[in-house]
C-alpha positions as CSV (number, residue, x, y, z in Angstrom):
1,X,145.4,77.7,94.8
2,X,146.3,74.8,92.5
3,X,149.3,74.9,90.1
4,X,148.3,76.7,87.0
5,X,145.5,78.7,88.5
6,X,147.6,81.8,89.1
7,X,148.4,81.9,85.4
8,X,144.7,81.4,84.5
9,X,143.7,84.2,86.8
10,X,146.3,86.5,85.4
11,X,145.1,85.8,81.9
12,X,141.6,86.7,83.0
13,X,142.7,90.1,84.3
14,X,144.7,90.8,81.2
15,X,141.7,90.0,79.1
16,X,139.6,92.2,81.4
17,X,141.8,95.2,80.8
18,X,141.6,94.8,77.1
19,X,137.8,94.4,77.2
20,X,137.4,97.4,79.6
21,X,139.1,99.7,77.1
22,X,137.1,98.2,74.3
23,X,133.6,97.7,75.8
24,X,133.5,100.1,78.9
25,X,131.7,99.4,82.1
26,X,129.9,96.3,80.8
27,X,133.1,94.5,81.3
28,X,132.7,94.7,85.1
29,X,129.7,92.4,85.0
30,X,131.6,89.9,82.9
31,X,134.6,90.1,85.3
32,X,132.2,89.4,88.2
33,X,130.9,86.3,86.5
34,X,134.4,85.1,85.7
35,X,135.5,85.5,89.4
36,X,132.5,83.5,90.6
37,X,133.2,80.8,88.0
38,X,136.9,80.7,89.1
39,X,136.2,80.2,92.8
40,X,133.6,77.6,92.1
41,X,135.7,75.5,89.8
42,X,135.9,71.9,91.2
43,X,139.2,70.9,92.6
44,X,140.7,67.5,92.2
45,X,140.0,65.0,94.9
46,X,143.1,64.1,96.8
47,X,144.4,60.6,97.3
48,X,143.7,61.0,101.1
49,X,140.0,61.9,100.4
50,X,139.6,59.1,97.9
51,X,141.0,56.6,100.4
52,X,138.8,57.6,103.3
53,X,135.8,59.2,101.5
54,X,136.4,62.4,103.3
55,X,136.2,66.1,102.3
56,X,139.5,67.8,103.2
57,X,141.1,69.0,100.0
58,X,139.1,72.0,98.7
59,X,140.2,75.4,99.8
60,X,137.5,77.6,101.4
61,X,137.8,81.4,101.7
62,X,136.3,82.8,104.9
63,X,134.0,85.2,103.1
64,X,131.9,82.1,102.2
65,X,131.4,81.2,105.8
66,X,129.1,82.5,108.5
67,X,131.5,83.2,111.4
68,X,130.2,84.7,114.7
69,X,133.5,86.1,116.1
70,X,135.1,89.5,116.7
71,X,138.2,87.9,115.2
72,X,136.6,87.0,111.9
73,X,138.9,89.3,109.9
74,X,141.9,87.7,111.6
75,X,141.1,84.3,110.1
76,X,143.0,82.8,107.1
77,X,141.1,80.8,104.5
78,X,140.9,77.1,104.9
79,X,143.5,75.2,103.0
80,X,144.8,71.6,103.4
81,X,148.3,70.4,104.3
82,X,149.8,67.3,102.7
83,X,149.5,64.3,105.0
84,X,153.2,63.5,104.5
85,X,154.1,66.9,106.0
86,X,151.9,66.4,109.0
87,X,153.4,63.0,109.7
88,X,156.9,64.2,109.2
89,X,156.4,67.0,111.6
90,X,155.0,64.8,114.3
91,X,157.7,62.2,113.8
92,X,160.4,64.8,114.1
93,X,159.5,65.5,117.7
94,X,161.9,63.9,120.1
95,X,159.2,63.3,122.6
96,X,157.2,60.4,124.1
97,X,153.9,61.1,122.5
98,X,152.0,59.0,125.0
99,X,152.7,61.8,127.5
100,X,151.4,64.6,125.3
101,X,148.0,66.0,124.2
102,X,147.8,67.2,120.6
103,X,146.0,70.5,119.9
104,X,145.3,71.8,116.4
105,X,144.3,75.4,116.5
106,X,142.3,76.4,113.4
107,X,141.5,72.7,112.7
108,X,139.3,73.4,109.7
109,X,138.0,70.2,108.0
110,X,140.0,68.0,110.4
111,X,142.7,66.5,108.2
112,X,145.4,67.2,110.7
113,X,143.3,65.7,113.5
114,X,142.8,62.5,111.4
115,X,146.5,62.1,110.8
116,X,147.4,62.9,114.4
117,X,145.0,60.1,115.5
118,X,147.5,57.7,113.9
119,X,149.9,58.5,116.8
120,X,149.6,57.5,120.5
121,X,148.8,61.0,121.9
122,X,146.9,61.1,125.2
123,X,144.2,63.0,123.4
124,X,143.7,64.8,120.0
125,X,141.8,68.1,120.1
126,X,140.7,70.5,117.3
127,X,139.7,74.1,117.8
128,X,137.8,75.8,114.9
129,X,135.8,79.1,114.9
130,X,133.8,78.4,111.8
131,X,130.7,76.3,112.6
132,X,130.5,75.1,109.0
133,X,134.1,73.8,109.0
134,X,133.5,72.3,112.4
135,X,130.6,70.3,111.1
136,X,132.5,69.1,108.1
137,X,135.4,68.0,110.4
138,X,133.0,66.0,112.6
139,X,131.6,64.3,109.5
140,X,135.1,63.5,108.2
141,X,136.1,62.1,111.6
142,X,133.1,59.8,111.7
143,X,134.2,58.4,108.3
144,X,137.9,58.1,109.0
145,X,139.2,54.7,109.5
146,X,142.9,53.9,109.1
147,X,144.9,50.8,109.9
148,X,147.5,53.1,111.5
149,X,144.9,54.7,113.8
150,X,146.1,54.6,117.4
151,X,143.4,56.8,118.8
152,X,139.8,56.6,117.5
153,X,138.3,59.3,119.7
154,X,139.1,62.9,118.7
155,X,137.4,65.9,120.2
156,X,136.6,69.0,118.3
157,X,135.6,72.4,119.7
158,X,133.6,75.1,117.9
159,X,135.5,77.9,119.5
160,X,137.6,81.0,118.8
161,X,141.3,80.0,119.4
162,X,141.8,83.3,121.3
163,X,139.4,82.0,124.0
164,X,140.8,78.5,124.2
165,X,142.0,77.3,127.5
166,X,144.7,74.6,127.1
167,X,144.3,71.2,128.8
168,X,146.5,70.0,131.6
169,X,149.7,68.1,130.9
170,X,152.3,68.2,128.1
171,X,151.2,69.6,124.8
172,X,151.9,69.6,121.1
173,X,150.3,72.6,119.5
174,X,149.9,72.6,115.7
175,X,149.4,75.7,113.6
176,X,149.0,76.0,109.8
177,X,149.0,79.8,109.6
178,X,145.4,79.8,110.9
179,X,145.0,83.4,112.1
180,X,146.6,86.8,112.3
181,X,149.0,88.4,114.7
182,X,146.5,89.7,117.3
183,X,144.9,86.3,117.7
184,X,148.3,84.6,117.9
185,X,149.3,87.0,120.7
186,X,146.1,86.1,122.6
187,X,146.7,82.4,122.2
188,X,150.3,82.8,123.3
189,X,149.3,84.9,126.4
190,X,146.8,82.1,127.4
191,X,149.5,79.5,126.9
192,X,152.0,81.4,129.0
193,X,149.5,81.8,131.8
194,X,148.8,78.1,131.7
195,X,152.6,77.3,131.8
196,X,153.1,79.5,134.8
197,X,150.2,77.8,136.6
198,X,151.3,74.3,135.7
199,X,154.9,73.8,134.4
200,X,155.0,71.1,131.6
201,X,156.6,70.5,128.3
202,X,155.2,72.1,125.2
203,X,156.1,71.8,121.5
204,X,154.7,74.2,118.9
205,X,154.7,73.2,115.2
206,X,154.0,76.2,113.0
207,X,153.7,75.8,109.2
208,X,153.7,78.8,107.0
209,X,155.0,80.7,110.1
210,X,154.1,84.2,109.0
211,X,154.1,85.5,112.6
212,X,156.8,83.3,114.0
213,X,158.4,86.5,115.5
214,X,155.5,86.7,118.0
215,X,156.6,83.3,119.5
216,X,160.3,84.2,119.3
217,X,159.6,87.2,121.5
218,X,158.4,85.0,124.3
219,X,160.9,84.2,127.0
220,X,159.2,80.8,127.5
221,X,159.9,79.4,124.1
222,X,163.1,78.5,122.2
223,X,163.1,78.0,118.5
224,X,164.8,74.7,117.5
225,X,166.1,73.3,114.3
226,X,164.0,70.6,112.7
227,X,164.2,68.8,109.4
228,X,160.8,69.9,108.3
229,X,159.5,73.0,106.5
230,X,158.0,74.5,109.6
231,X,159.0,76.7,112.6
232,X,159.3,74.5,115.7
233,X,159.4,75.9,119.2
234,X,160.1,74.2,122.5
235,X,159.3,74.9,126.2
236,X,160.8,72.6,128.8
237,X,159.0,72.0,132.1
238,X,161.8,73.5,134.0
239,X,162.2,76.6,131.8
240,X,160.3,79.0,134.1
């Protein structure tokens, strides 16, 4: 939600209470129209989208999307993260990125994937359970051309993250509060099994880390301090 929109929404509800007392049930219809107008208000185009002719800025609530997944209610609305925060997070990792694959779980419209392609990861992978967002991401990736781009090929999977099987090798896993606790527990269980089968180094970058305690409970991960507004966790190849 953009700055100022909370205040506008609050004013609308205050006005609704007044009109409900004055006009009765007819106010419900007017409120419904105002809510629809509010969510359909155009949002400003970000500098990122202007530069690359992409569509990554506008928030999308999941009720607007057709999602064929038992975990639909666990999903969080699509919202974008400032490119500077993504870059700062990647650059804060004390790792040789050439030896790591980058996985964005809940990759939405693909902004994180585009920024990650500026770095020399072995591969960049996005996982998204909304087919509509997955299509938008692929369209964005086709348009994206940056002088900084180190990897032009990015793969995207239309898949529920709870069913994702992690690739071989060292991993950087990126999360921007994409889903609820039960899905995160499934993701972590899959990751733990993969680490037991194949020891390797893993970093987790978790923005808006609502369920960070789920990862903190794991004996395989250690939370580390980082100069970014995200929870960062590390697993060393020899930690099992």
